[in-house]
mmCIF file of the N, C-alpha and C atoms, coordinates in Angstrom:
data_MODEL
# 
_entry.id   MODEL 
# 
loop_
_atom_site.group_PDB 
_atom_site.id 
_atom_site.type_symbol 
_atom_site.label_atom_id 
_atom_site.label_alt_id 
_atom_site.label_comp_id 
_atom_site.label_asym_id 
_atom_site.label_entity_id 
_atom_site.label_seq_id 
_atom_site.pdbx_PDB_ins_code 
_atom_site.Cartn_x 
_atom_site.Cartn_y 
_atom_site.Cartn_z 
_atom_site.occupancy 
_atom_site.B_iso_or_equiv 
_atom_site.pdbx_formal_charge 
_atom_site.auth_seq_id 
_atom_site.auth_comp_id 
_atom_site.auth_asym_id 
_atom_site.auth_atom_id 
_atom_site.pdbx_PDB_model_num 
ATOM 1   N N  . MET A 1 1  ? 111.722 103.723 41.125 1.00 0.00 ? 1  MET A N  1 
ATOM 2   C CA . MET A 1 1  ? 110.815 104.794 41.534 1.00 0.00 ? 1  MET A CA 1 
ATOM 3   C C  . MET A 1 1  ? 111.106 106.034 40.693 1.00 0.00 ? 1  MET A C  1 
ATOM 4   N N  . ASN A 1 2  ? 110.087 106.776 40.451 1.00 0.00 ? 2  ASN A N  1 
ATOM 5   C CA . ASN A 1 2  ? 110.188 107.983 39.644 1.00 0.00 ? 2  ASN A CA 1 
ATOM 6   C C  . ASN A 1 2  ? 111.130 109.000 40.297 1.00 0.00 ? 2  ASN A C  1 
ATOM 7   N N  . ILE A 1 3  ? 111.941 109.646 39.475 1.00 0.00 ? 3  ILE A N  1 
ATOM 8   C CA . ILE A 1 3  ? 112.932 110.627 39.974 1.00 0.00 ? 3  ILE A CA 1 
ATOM 9   C C  . ILE A 1 3  ? 112.263 111.798 40.697 1.00 0.00 ? 3  ILE A C  1 
ATOM 10  N N  . ILE A 1 4  ? 111.119 112.240 40.216 1.00 0.00 ? 4  ILE A N  1 
ATOM 11  C CA . ILE A 1 4  ? 110.420 113.365 40.849 1.00 0.00 ? 4  ILE A CA 1 
ATOM 12  C C  . ILE A 1 4  ? 109.927 112.964 42.238 1.00 0.00 ? 4  ILE A C  1 
ATOM 13  N N  . ILE A 1 5  ? 109.402 111.754 42.352 1.00 0.00 ? 5  ILE A N  1 
ATOM 14  C CA . ILE A 1 5  ? 108.924 111.278 43.651 1.00 0.00 ? 5  ILE A CA 1 
ATOM 15  C C  . ILE A 1 5  ? 110.084 111.182 44.636 1.00 0.00 ? 5  ILE A C  1 
ATOM 16  N N  . LYS A 1 6  ? 111.235 110.699 44.179 1.00 0.00 ? 6  LYS A N  1 
ATOM 17  C CA . LYS A 1 6  ? 112.413 110.617 45.054 1.00 0.00 ? 6  LYS A CA 1 
ATOM 18  C C  . LYS A 1 6  ? 112.830 112.005 45.534 1.00 0.00 ? 6  LYS A C  1 
ATOM 19  N N  . GLN A 1 7  ? 112.792 112.986 44.632 1.00 0.00 ? 7  GLN A N  1 
ATOM 20  C CA . GLN A 1 7  ? 113.158 114.358 44.997 1.00 0.00 ? 7  GLN A CA 1 
ATOM 21  C C  . GLN A 1 7  ? 112.178 114.921 46.027 1.00 0.00 ? 7  GLN A C  1 
ATOM 22  N N  . ILE A 1 8  ? 110.894 114.678 45.824 1.00 0.00 ? 8  ILE A N  1 
ATOM 23  C CA . ILE A 1 8  ? 109.887 115.156 46.775 1.00 0.00 ? 8  ILE A CA 1 
ATOM 24  C C  . ILE A 1 8  ? 110.091 114.494 48.133 1.00 0.00 ? 8  ILE A C  1 
ATOM 25  N N  . GLU A 1 9  ? 110.352 113.197 48.141 1.00 0.00 ? 9  GLU A N  1 
ATOM 26  C CA . GLU A 1 9  ? 110.581 112.488 49.406 1.00 0.00 ? 9  GLU A CA 1 
ATOM 27  C C  . GLU A 1 9  ? 111.806 113.036 50.128 1.00 0.00 ? 9  GLU A C  1 
ATOM 28  N N  . LEU A 1 10 ? 112.858 113.374 49.376 1.00 0.00 ? 10 LEU A N  1 
ATOM 29  C CA . LEU A 1 10 ? 114.056 113.953 49.979 1.00 0.00 ? 10 LEU A CA 1 
ATOM 30  C C  . LEU A 1 10 ? 113.728 115.316 50.595 1.00 0.00 ? 10 LEU A C  1 
ATOM 31  N N  . ILE A 1 11 ? 112.972 116.125 49.878 1.00 0.00 ? 11 ILE A N  1 
ATOM 32  C CA . ILE A 1 11 ? 112.558 117.433 50.401 1.00 0.00 ? 11 ILE A CA 1 
ATOM 33  C C  . ILE A 1 11 ? 111.735 117.249 51.677 1.00 0.00 ? 11 ILE A C  1 
ATOM 34  N N  . GLN A 1 12 ? 110.836 116.277 51.679 1.00 0.00 ? 12 GLN A N  1 
ATOM 35  C CA . GLN A 1 12 ? 110.019 116.027 52.870 1.00 0.00 ? 12 GLN A CA 1 
ATOM 36  C C  . GLN A 1 12 ? 110.882 115.612 54.063 1.00 0.00 ? 12 GLN A C  1 
ATOM 37  N N  . ARG A 1 13 ? 111.891 114.785 53.825 1.00 0.00 ? 13 ARG A N  1 
ATOM 38  C CA . ARG A 1 13 ? 112.781 114.353 54.912 1.00 0.00 ? 13 ARG A CA 1 
ATOM 39  C C  . ARG A 1 13 ? 113.583 115.531 55.454 1.00 0.00 ? 13 ARG A C  1 
ATOM 40  N N  . ILE A 1 14 ? 114.104 116.358 54.546 1.00 0.00 ? 14 ILE A N  1 
ATOM 41  C CA . ILE A 1 14 ? 114.865 117.539 54.976 1.00 0.00 ? 14 ILE A CA 1 
ATOM 42  C C  . ILE A 1 14 ? 113.951 118.476 55.754 1.00 0.00 ? 14 ILE A C  1 
ATOM 43  N N  . ASP A 1 15 ? 112.750 118.699 55.247 1.00 0.00 ? 15 ASP A N  1 
ATOM 44  C CA . ASP A 1 15 ? 111.783 119.566 55.927 1.00 0.00 ? 15 ASP A CA 1 
ATOM 45  C C  . ASP A 1 15 ? 111.513 119.071 57.348 1.00 0.00 ? 15 ASP A C  1 
ATOM 46  N N  . ARG A 1 16 ? 111.292 117.780 57.505 1.00 0.00 ? 16 ARG A N  1 
ATOM 47  C CA . ARG A 1 16 ? 111.008 117.212 58.829 1.00 0.00 ? 16 ARG A CA 1 
ATOM 48  C C  . ARG A 1 16 ? 112.177 117.446 59.781 1.00 0.00 ? 16 ARG A C  1 
ATOM 49  N N  . LEU A 1 17 ? 113.401 117.225 59.305 1.00 0.00 ? 17 LEU A N  1 
ATOM 50  C CA . LEU A 1 17 ? 114.580 117.417 60.155 1.00 0.00 ? 17 LEU A CA 1 
ATOM 51  C C  . LEU A 1 17 ? 114.795 118.892 60.495 1.00 0.00 ? 17 LEU A C  1 
ATOM 52  N N  . ILE A 1 18 ? 114.508 119.775 59.542 1.00 0.00 ? 18 ILE A N  1 
ATOM 53  C CA . ILE A 1 18 ? 114.632 121.211 59.815 1.00 0.00 ? 18 ILE A CA 1 
ATOM 54  C C  . ILE A 1 18 ? 113.641 121.614 60.906 1.00 0.00 ? 18 ILE A C  1 
ATOM 55  N N  . ARG A 1 19 ? 112.407 121.131 60.816 1.00 0.00 ? 19 ARG A N  1 
ATOM 56  C CA . ARG A 1 19 ? 111.390 121.469 61.822 1.00 0.00 ? 19 ARG A CA 1 
ATOM 57  C C  . ARG A 1 19 ? 111.809 121.011 63.219 1.00 0.00 ? 19 ARG A C  1 
ATOM 58  N N  . MET A 1 20 ? 112.535 119.898 63.285 1.00 0.00 ? 20 MET A N  1 
ATOM 59  C CA . MET A 1 20 ? 113.000 119.376 64.575 1.00 0.00 ? 20 MET A CA 1 
ATOM 60  C C  . MET A 1 20 ? 114.327 120.011 64.992 1.00 0.00 ? 20 MET A C  1 
ATOM 61  N N  . GLN A 1 21 ? 114.874 120.884 64.129 1.00 0.00 ? 21 GLN A N  1 
ATOM 62  C CA . GLN A 1 21 ? 116.203 121.473 64.326 1.00 0.00 ? 21 GLN A CA 1 
ATOM 63  C C  . GLN A 1 21 ? 117.220 120.374 64.612 1.00 0.00 ? 21 GLN A C  1 
ATOM 64  N N  . ALA A 1 22 ? 117.148 119.326 63.778 1.00 0.00 ? 22 ALA A N  1 
ATOM 65  C CA . ALA A 1 22 ? 117.983 118.149 63.977 1.00 0.00 ? 22 ALA A CA 1 
ATOM 66  C C  . ALA A 1 22 ? 118.769 117.776 62.729 1.00 0.00 ? 22 ALA A C  1 
ATOM 67  N N  . THR A 1 23 ? 119.090 118.773 61.896 1.00 0.00 ? 23 THR A N  1 
ATOM 68  C CA . THR A 1 23 ? 119.828 118.441 60.681 1.00 0.00 ? 23 THR A CA 1 
ATOM 69  C C  . THR A 1 23 ? 121.305 118.223 60.963 1.00 0.00 ? 23 THR A C  1 
ATOM 70  N N  . GLY A 1 24 ? 121.838 118.976 61.913 1.00 0.00 ? 24 GLY A N  1 
ATOM 71  C CA . GLY A 1 24 ? 123.279 118.949 62.125 1.00 0.00 ? 24 GLY A CA 1 
ATOM 72  C C  . GLY A 1 24 ? 123.962 119.650 60.967 1.00 0.00 ? 24 GLY A C  1 
ATOM 73  N N  . PRO A 1 25 ? 125.291 119.622 60.944 1.00 0.00 ? 25 PRO A N  1 
ATOM 74  C CA . PRO A 1 25 ? 126.028 120.230 59.835 1.00 0.00 ? 25 PRO A CA 1 
ATOM 75  C C  . PRO A 1 25 ? 125.728 119.509 58.516 1.00 0.00 ? 25 PRO A C  1 
ATOM 76  N N  . ALA A 1 26 ? 126.008 120.165 57.403 1.00 0.00 ? 26 ALA A N  1 
ATOM 77  C CA . ALA A 1 26 ? 125.713 119.619 56.076 1.00 0.00 ? 26 ALA A CA 1 
ATOM 78  C C  . ALA A 1 26 ? 126.330 118.240 55.871 1.00 0.00 ? 26 ALA A C  1 
ATOM 79  N N  . GLU A 1 27 ? 127.551 118.058 56.331 1.00 0.00 ? 27 GLU A N  1 
ATOM 80  C CA . GLU A 1 27 ? 128.220 116.763 56.148 1.00 0.00 ? 27 GLU A CA 1 
ATOM 81  C C  . GLU A 1 27 ? 127.453 115.648 56.865 1.00 0.00 ? 27 GLU A C  1 
ATOM 82  N N  . ASP A 1 28 ? 127.015 115.904 58.094 1.00 0.00 ? 28 ASP A N  1 
ATOM 83  C CA . ASP A 1 28 ? 126.242 114.909 58.848 1.00 0.00 ? 28 ASP A CA 1 
ATOM 84  C C  . ASP A 1 28 ? 124.889 114.657 58.195 1.00 0.00 ? 28 ASP A C  1 
ATOM 85  N N  . LEU A 1 29 ? 124.248 115.724 57.762 1.00 0.00 ? 29 LEU A N  1 
ATOM 86  C CA . LEU A 1 29 ? 122.927 115.596 57.148 1.00 0.00 ? 29 LEU A CA 1 
ATOM 87  C C  . LEU A 1 29 ? 123.001 114.804 55.847 1.00 0.00 ? 29 LEU A C  1 
ATOM 88  N N  . SER A 1 30 ? 123.978 115.095 55.020 1.00 0.00 ? 30 SER A N  1 
ATOM 89  C CA . SER A 1 30 ? 124.102 114.368 53.756 1.00 0.00 ? 30 SER A CA 1 
ATOM 90  C C  . SER A 1 30 ? 124.345 112.882 54.015 1.00 0.00 ? 30 SER A C  1 
ATOM 91  N N  . TYR A 1 31 ? 125.158 112.573 55.029 1.00 0.00 ? 31 TYR A N  1 
ATOM 92  C CA . TYR A 1 31 ? 125.411 111.168 55.386 1.00 0.00 ? 31 TYR A CA 1 
ATOM 93  C C  . TYR A 1 31 ? 124.118 110.504 55.858 1.00 0.00 ? 31 TYR A C  1 
ATOM 94  N N  . ARG A 1 32 ? 123.382 111.186 56.724 1.00 0.00 ? 32 ARG A N  1 
ATOM 95  C CA . ARG A 1 32 ? 122.130 110.641 57.264 1.00 0.00 ? 32 ARG A CA 1 
ATOM 96  C C  . ARG A 1 32 ? 121.118 110.374 56.157 1.00 0.00 ? 32 ARG A C  1 
ATOM 97  N N  . LEU A 1 33 ? 121.079 111.261 55.166 1.00 0.00 ? 33 LEU A N  1 
ATOM 98  C CA . LEU A 1 33 ? 120.118 111.125 54.072 1.00 0.00 ? 33 LEU A CA 1 
ATOM 99  C C  . LEU A 1 33 ? 120.603 110.190 52.971 1.00 0.00 ? 33 LEU A C  1 
ATOM 100 N N  . GLY A 1 34 ? 121.892 109.840 52.999 1.00 0.00 ? 34 GLY A N  1 
ATOM 101 C CA . GLY A 1 34 ? 122.444 108.959 51.974 1.00 0.00 ? 34 GLY A CA 1 
ATOM 102 C C  . GLY A 1 34 ? 122.648 109.644 50.640 1.00 0.00 ? 34 GLY A C  1 
ATOM 103 N N  . VAL A 1 35 ? 122.945 110.949 50.685 1.00 0.00 ? 35 VAL A N  1 
ATOM 104 C CA . VAL A 1 35 ? 123.202 111.710 49.462 1.00 0.00 ? 35 VAL A CA 1 
ATOM 105 C C  . VAL A 1 35 ? 124.518 112.466 49.614 1.00 0.00 ? 35 VAL A C  1 
ATOM 106 N N  . SER A 1 36 ? 125.055 112.922 48.506 1.00 0.00 ? 36 SER A N  1 
ATOM 107 C CA . SER A 1 36 ? 126.283 113.716 48.558 1.00 0.00 ? 36 SER A CA 1 
ATOM 108 C C  . SER A 1 36 ? 125.966 115.119 49.080 1.00 0.00 ? 36 SER A C  1 
ATOM 109 N N  . LYS A 1 37 ? 127.010 115.805 49.547 1.00 0.00 ? 37 LYS A N  1 
ATOM 110 C CA . LYS A 1 37 ? 126.808 117.192 49.988 1.00 0.00 ? 37 LYS A CA 1 
ATOM 111 C C  . LYS A 1 37 ? 126.327 118.052 48.829 1.00 0.00 ? 37 LYS A C  1 
ATOM 112 N N  . THR A 1 38 ? 126.829 117.761 47.636 1.00 0.00 ? 38 THR A N  1 
ATOM 113 C CA . THR A 1 38 ? 126.407 118.517 46.454 1.00 0.00 ? 38 THR A CA 1 
ATOM 114 C C  . THR A 1 38 ? 124.907 118.354 46.225 1.00 0.00 ? 38 THR A C  1 
ATOM 115 N N  . LYS A 1 39 ? 124.420 117.100 46.282 1.00 0.00 ? 39 LYS A N  1 
ATOM 116 C CA . LYS A 1 39 ? 122.979 116.862 46.088 1.00 0.00 ? 39 LYS A CA 1 
ATOM 117 C C  . LYS A 1 39 ? 122.178 117.519 47.207 1.00 0.00 ? 39 LYS A C  1 
ATOM 118 N N  . LEU A 1 40 ? 122.691 117.479 48.427 1.00 0.00 ? 40 LEU A N  1 
ATOM 119 C CA . LEU A 1 40 ? 122.011 118.128 49.547 1.00 0.00 ? 40 LEU A CA 1 
ATOM 120 C C  . LEU A 1 40 ? 121.855 119.619 49.277 1.00 0.00 ? 40 LEU A C  1 
ATOM 121 N N  . TYR A 1 41 ? 122.948 120.285 48.910 1.00 0.00 ? 41 TYR A N  1 
ATOM 122 C CA . TYR A 1 41 ? 122.879 121.729 48.667 1.00 0.00 ? 41 TYR A CA 1 
ATOM 123 C C  . TYR A 1 41 ? 122.004 122.056 47.458 1.00 0.00 ? 41 TYR A C  1 
ATOM 124 N N  . ARG A 1 42 ? 122.022 121.207 46.438 1.00 0.00 ? 42 ARG A N  1 
ATOM 125 C CA . ARG A 1 42 ? 121.133 121.431 45.286 1.00 0.00 ? 42 ARG A CA 1 
ATOM 126 C C  . ARG A 1 42 ? 119.669 121.346 45.723 1.00 0.00 ? 42 ARG A C  1 
ATOM 127 N N  . THR A 1 43 ? 119.368 120.367 46.575 1.00 0.00 ? 43 THR A N  1 
ATOM 128 C CA . THR A 1 43 ? 117.997 120.196 47.049 1.00 0.00 ? 43 THR A CA 1 
ATOM 129 C C  . THR A 1 43 ? 117.576 121.369 47.928 1.00 0.00 ? 43 THR A C  1 
ATOM 130 N N  . ILE A 1 44 ? 118.463 121.815 48.798 1.00 0.00 ? 44 ILE A N  1 
ATOM 131 C CA . ILE A 1 44 ? 118.163 122.989 49.633 1.00 0.00 ? 44 ILE A CA 1 
ATOM 132 C C  . ILE A 1 44 ? 117.933 124.211 48.754 1.00 0.00 ? 44 ILE A C  1 
ATOM 133 N N  . ASN A 1 45 ? 118.708 124.347 47.684 1.00 0.00 ? 45 ASN A N  1 
ATOM 134 C CA . ASN A 1 45 ? 118.506 125.471 46.763 1.00 0.00 ? 45 ASN A CA 1 
ATOM 135 C C  . ASN A 1 45 ? 117.155 125.377 46.062 1.00 0.00 ? 45 ASN A C  1 
ATOM 136 N N  . VAL A 1 46 ? 116.732 124.157 45.701 1.00 0.00 ? 46 VAL A N  1 
ATOM 137 C CA . VAL A 1 46 ? 115.399 123.975 45.110 1.00 0.00 ? 46 VAL A CA 1 
ATOM 138 C C  . VAL A 1 46 ? 114.336 124.406 46.115 1.00 0.00 ? 46 VAL A C  1 
ATOM 139 N N  . MET A 1 47 ? 114.513 124.006 47.372 1.00 0.00 ? 47 MET A N  1 
ATOM 140 C CA . MET A 1 47 ? 113.561 124.402 48.417 1.00 0.00 ? 47 MET A CA 1 
ATOM 141 C C  . MET A 1 47 ? 113.517 125.920 48.547 1.00 0.00 ? 47 MET A C  1 
ATOM 142 N N  . LYS A 1 48 ? 114.674 126.568 48.478 1.00 0.00 ? 48 LYS A N  1 
ATOM 143 C CA . LYS A 1 48 ? 114.722 128.033 48.554 1.00 0.00 ? 48 LYS A CA 1 
ATOM 144 C C  . LYS A 1 48 ? 114.017 128.668 47.357 1.00 0.00 ? 48 LYS A C  1 
ATOM 145 N N  . GLU A 1 49 ? 114.161 128.055 46.168 1.00 0.00 ? 49 GLU A N  1 
ATOM 146 C CA . GLU A 1 49 ? 113.470 128.562 44.981 1.00 0.00 ? 49 GLU A CA 1 
ATOM 147 C C  . GLU A 1 49 ? 111.956 128.450 45.149 1.00 0.00 ? 49 GLU A C  1 
ATOM 148 N N  . LEU A 1 50 ? 111.523 127.502 45.979 1.00 0.00 ? 50 LEU A N  1 
ATOM 149 C CA . LEU A 1 50 ? 110.098 127.337 46.280 1.00 0.00 ? 50 LEU A CA 1 
ATOM 150 C C  . LEU A 1 50 ? 109.690 128.175 47.492 1.00 0.00 ? 50 LEU A C  1 
ATOM 151 N N  . ASP A 1 51 ? 110.557 129.132 47.856 1.00 0.00 ? 51 ASP A N  1 
ATOM 152 C CA . ASP A 1 51 ? 110.320 130.102 48.937 1.00 0.00 ? 51 ASP A CA 1 
ATOM 153 C C  . ASP A 1 51 ? 110.482 129.553 50.356 1.00 0.00 ? 51 ASP A C  1 
ATOM 154 N N  . ALA A 1 52 ? 111.235 128.480 50.520 1.00 0.00 ? 52 ALA A N  1 
ATOM 155 C CA . ALA A 1 52 ? 111.539 127.997 51.872 1.00 0.00 ? 52 ALA A CA 1 
ATOM 156 C C  . ALA A 1 52 ? 112.599 128.922 52.472 1.00 0.00 ? 52 ALA A C  1 
ATOM 157 N N  . PRO A 1 53 ? 112.311 129.531 53.626 1.00 0.00 ? 53 PRO A N  1 
ATOM 158 C CA . PRO A 1 53 ? 113.256 130.479 54.232 1.00 0.00 ? 53 PRO A CA 1 
ATOM 159 C C  . PRO A 1 53 ? 114.338 129.757 55.056 1.00 0.00 ? 53 PRO A C  1 
ATOM 160 N N  . ILE A 1 54 ? 115.141 128.946 54.376 1.00 0.00 ? 54 ILE A N  1 
ATOM 161 C CA . ILE A 1 54 ? 116.148 128.120 55.051 1.00 0.00 ? 54 ILE A CA 1 
ATOM 162 C C  . ILE A 1 54 ? 117.434 128.905 55.254 1.00 0.00 ? 54 ILE A C  1 
ATOM 163 N N  . VAL A 1 55 ? 117.949 128.840 56.470 1.00 0.00 ? 55 VAL A N  1 
ATOM 164 C CA . VAL A 1 55 ? 119.265 129.401 56.797 1.00 0.00 ? 55 VAL A CA 1 
ATOM 165 C C  . VAL A 1 55 ? 119.981 128.391 57.686 1.00 0.00 ? 55 VAL A C  1 
ATOM 166 N N  . TYR A 1 56 ? 121.288 128.556 57.804 1.00 0.00 ? 56 TYR A N  1 
ATOM 167 C CA . TYR A 1 56 ? 122.051 127.699 58.707 1.00 0.00 ? 56 TYR A CA 1 
ATOM 168 C C  . TYR A 1 56 ? 122.298 128.466 59.994 1.00 0.00 ? 56 TYR A C  1 
ATOM 169 N N  . ASP A 1 57 ? 121.898 127.878 61.107 1.00 0.00 ? 57 ASP A N  1 
ATOM 170 C CA . ASP A 1 57 ? 122.094 128.481 62.426 1.00 0.00 ? 57 ASP A CA 1 
ATOM 171 C C  . ASP A 1 57 ? 123.381 127.903 63.011 1.00 0.00 ? 57 ASP A C  1 
ATOM 172 N N  . PHE A 1 58 ? 124.435 128.726 63.045 1.00 0.00 ? 58 PHE A N  1 
ATOM 173 C CA . PHE A 1 58 ? 125.732 128.249 63.516 1.00 0.00 ? 58 PHE A CA 1 
ATOM 174 C C  . PHE A 1 58 ? 125.707 127.888 64.995 1.00 0.00 ? 58 PHE A C  1 
ATOM 175 N N  . LYS A 1 59 ? 124.903 128.592 65.767 1.00 0.00 ? 59 LYS A N  1 
ATOM 176 C CA . LYS A 1 59 ? 124.816 128.300 67.200 1.00 0.00 ? 59 LYS A CA 1 
ATOM 177 C C  . LYS A 1 59 ? 124.184 126.923 67.436 1.00 0.00 ? 59 LYS A C  1 
ATOM 178 N N  . ALA A 1 60 ? 123.092 126.644 66.738 1.00 0.00 ? 60 ALA A N  1 
ATOM 179 C CA . ALA A 1 60 ? 122.400 125.357 66.871 1.00 0.00 ? 60 ALA A CA 1 
ATOM 180 C C  . ALA A 1 60 ? 123.051 124.265 66.031 1.00 0.00 ? 60 ALA A C  1 
ATOM 181 N N  . GLN A 1 61 ? 123.940 124.657 65.123 1.00 0.00 ? 61 GLN A N  1 
ATOM 182 C CA . GLN A 1 61 ? 124.569 123.749 64.161 1.00 0.00 ? 61 GLN A CA 1 
ATOM 183 C C  . GLN A 1 61 ? 123.509 122.930 63.433 1.00 0.00 ? 61 GLN A C  1 
ATOM 184 N N  . SER A 1 62 ? 122.533 123.661 62.885 1.00 0.00 ? 62 SER A N  1 
ATOM 185 C CA . SER A 1 62 ? 121.426 123.024 62.188 1.00 0.00 ? 62 SER A CA 1 
ATOM 186 C C  . SER A 1 62 ? 120.835 124.005 61.184 1.00 0.00 ? 62 SER A C  1 
ATOM 187 N N  . PHE A 1 63 ? 120.306 123.459 60.097 1.00 0.00 ? 63 PHE A N  1 
ATOM 188 C CA . PHE A 1 63 ? 119.528 124.290 59.191 1.00 0.00 ? 63 PHE A CA 1 
ATOM 189 C C  . PHE A 1 63 ? 118.204 124.566 59.889 1.00 0.00 ? 63 PHE A C  1 
ATOM 190 N N  . VAL A 1 64 ? 117.692 125.777 59.732 1.00 0.00 ? 64 VAL A N  1 
ATOM 191 C CA . VAL A 1 64 ? 116.432 126.173 60.361 1.00 0.00 ? 64 VAL A CA 1 
ATOM 192 C C  . VAL A 1 64 ? 115.627 127.012 59.371 1.00 0.00 ? 64 VAL A C  1 
ATOM 193 N N  . TYR A 1 65 ? 114.342 127.163 59.674 1.00 0.00 ? 65 TYR A N  1 
ATOM 194 C CA . TYR A 1 65 ? 113.507 128.096 58.928 1.00 0.00 ? 65 TYR A CA 1 
ATOM 195 C C  . TYR A 1 65 ? 113.532 129.426 59.670 1.00 0.00 ? 65 TYR A C  1 
ATOM 196 N N  . GLU A 1 66 ? 113.685 130.525 58.924 1.00 0.00 ? 66 GLU A N  1 
ATOM 197 C CA . GLU A 1 66 ? 113.691 131.862 59.533 1.00 0.00 ? 66 GLU A CA 1 
ATOM 198 C C  . GLU A 1 66 ? 112.310 132.260 60.046 1.00 0.00 ? 66 GLU A C  1 
ATOM 199 N N  . LYS A 1 67 ? 111.270 131.678 59.465 1.00 0.00 ? 67 LYS A N  1 
ATOM 200 C CA . LYS A 1 67 ? 109.899 131.945 59.902 1.00 0.00 ? 67 LYS A CA 1 
ATOM 201 C C  . LYS A 1 67 ? 109.099 130.662 59.732 1.00 0.00 ? 67 LYS A C  1 
ATOM 202 N N  . ALA A 1 68 ? 107.957 130.609 60.374 1.00 0.00 ? 68 ALA A N  1 
ATOM 203 C CA . ALA A 1 68 ? 107.112 129.414 60.306 1.00 0.00 ? 68 ALA A CA 1 
ATOM 204 C C  . ALA A 1 68 ? 106.530 129.256 58.903 1.00 0.00 ? 68 ALA A C  1 
ATOM 205 N N  . VAL A 1 69 ? 106.736 128.092 58.328 1.00 0.00 ? 69 VAL A N  1 
ATOM 206 C CA . VAL A 1 69 ? 106.208 127.783 56.997 1.00 0.00 ? 69 VAL A CA 1 
ATOM 207 C C  . VAL A 1 69 ? 105.658 126.359 57.009 1.00 0.00 ? 69 VAL A C  1 
ATOM 208 N N  . GLY A 1 70 ? 104.868 126.053 56.006 1.00 0.00 ? 70 GLY A N  1 
ATOM 209 C CA . GLY A 1 70 ? 104.344 124.701 55.847 1.00 0.00 ? 70 GLY A CA 1 
ATOM 210 C C  . GLY A 1 70 ? 104.737 124.163 54.484 1.00 0.00 ? 70 GLY A C  1 
ATOM 211 N N  . PHE A 1 71 ? 104.841 122.845 54.373 1.00 0.00 ? 71 PHE A N  1 
ATOM 212 C CA . PHE A 1 71 ? 105.167 122.210 53.102 1.00 0.00 ? 71 PHE A CA 1 
ATOM 213 C C  . PHE A 1 71 ? 104.257 121.005 52.943 1.00 0.00 ? 71 PHE A C  1 
ATOM 214 N N  . ARG A 1 72 ? 103.538 120.960 51.820 1.00 0.00 ? 72 ARG A N  1 
ATOM 215 C CA . ARG A 1 72 ? 102.641 119.842 51.566 1.00 0.00 ? 72 ARG A CA 1 
ATOM 216 C C  . ARG A 1 72 ? 102.623 119.555 50.079 1.00 0.00 ? 72 ARG A C  1 
ATOM 217 N N  . VAL A 1 73 ? 102.756 118.280 49.742 1.00 0.00 ? 73 VAL A N  1 
ATOM 218 C CA . VAL A 1 73 ? 102.688 117.850 48.351 1.00 0.00 ? 73 VAL A CA 1 
ATOM 219 C C  . VAL A 1 73 ? 101.738 116.664 48.291 1.00 0.00 ? 73 VAL A C  1 
ATOM 220 N N  . GLY A 1 74 ? 100.882 116.670 47.318 1.00 0.00 ? 74 GLY A N  1 
ATOM 221 C CA . GLY A 1 74 ? 99.974  115.543 47.146 1.00 0.00 ? 74 GLY A CA 1 
ATOM 222 C C  . GLY A 1 74 ? 98.569  116.020 46.835 1.00 0.00 ? 74 GLY A C  1 
ATOM 223 N N  . PHE A 1 75 ? 97.735  115.065 46.503 1.00 0.00 ? 75 PHE A N  1 
ATOM 224 C CA . PHE A 1 75 ? 96.345  115.369 46.178 1.00 0.00 ? 75 PHE A CA 1 
ATOM 225 C C  . PHE A 1 75 ? 95.474  115.048 47.376 1.00 0.00 ? 75 PHE A C  1 
ATOM 226 N N  . PHE A 1 76 ? 94.368  115.758 47.492 1.00 0.00 ? 76 PHE A N  1 
ATOM 227 C CA . PHE A 1 76 ? 93.457  115.553 48.611 1.00 0.00 ? 76 PHE A CA 1 
ATOM 228 C C  . PHE A 1 76 ? 92.035  115.757 48.127 1.00 0.00 ? 76 PHE A C  1 
ATOM 229 N N  . ASP A 1 77 ? 91.092  115.225 48.859 1.00 0.00 ? 77 ASP A N  1 
ATOM 230 C CA . ASP A 1 77 ? 89.677  115.316 48.534 1.00 0.00 ? 77 ASP A CA 1 
ATOM 231 C C  . ASP A 1 77 ? 89.166  116.703 48.922 1.00 0.00 ? 77 ASP A C  1 
ATOM 232 N N  . LYS A 1 78 ? 88.728  117.490 47.936 1.00 0.00 ? 78 LYS A N  1 
ATOM 233 C CA . LYS A 1 78 ? 88.259  118.851 48.205 1.00 0.00 ? 78 LYS A CA 1 
ATOM 234 C C  . LYS A 1 78 ? 87.064  118.863 49.150 1.00 0.00 ? 78 LYS A C  1 
ATOM 235 N N  . LYS A 1 79 ? 86.238  117.825 49.117 1.00 0.00 ? 79 LYS A N  1 
ATOM 236 C CA . LYS A 1 79 ? 85.071  117.766 49.998 1.00 0.00 ? 79 LYS A CA 1 
ATOM 237 C C  . LYS A 1 79 ? 85.504  117.729 51.457 1.00 0.00 ? 79 LYS A C  1 
ATOM 238 N N  . GLN A 1 80 ? 86.581  117.002 51.759 1.00 0.00 ? 80 GLN A N  1 
ATOM 239 C CA . GLN A 1 80 ? 87.060  116.899 53.135 1.00 0.00 ? 80 GLN A CA 1 
ATOM 240 C C  . GLN A 1 80 ? 87.662  118.214 53.612 1.00 0.00 ? 80 GLN A C  1 
ATOM 241 N N  . VAL A 1 81 ? 88.294  118.959 52.714 1.00 0.00 ? 81 VAL A N  1 
ATOM 242 C CA . VAL A 1 81 ? 88.936  120.218 53.077 1.00 0.00 ? 81 VAL A CA 1 
ATOM 243 C C  . VAL A 1 81 ? 87.894  121.275 53.400 1.00 0.00 ? 81 VAL A C  1 
ATOM 244 N N  . SER A 1 82 ? 86.816  121.345 52.619 1.00 0.00 ? 82 SER A N  1 
ATOM 245 C CA . SER A 1 82 ? 85.806  122.379 52.822 1.00 0.00 ? 82 SER A CA 1 
ATOM 246 C C  . SER A 1 82 ? 84.822  122.035 53.941 1.00 0.00 ? 82 SER A C  1 
ATOM 247 N N  . ALA A 1 83 ? 84.887  120.831 54.458 1.00 0.00 ? 83 ALA A N  1 
ATOM 248 C CA . ALA A 1 83 ? 83.955  120.419 55.530 1.00 0.00 ? 83 ALA A CA 1 
ATOM 249 C C  . ALA A 1 83 ? 84.362  120.959 56.877 1.00 0.00 ? 83 ALA A C  1 
# 
């Protein structure tokens, strides 16, 4: 599979877990995703570069978004969007 597609899929998985406030600590999250902590933090940094307001909530022990945001990647039919 293409490296870019794998990266996007990883971002989508992290995004989904953040929305559920179910990431847990970085060590648990990296294990769950099957990536190293280094790759996890690199991916989170990429998400931050794309303006994702990610912070770690020590009370919830989970990565969270500081404000409501959306993330979408892919192509769509413009006719369906404008309808």
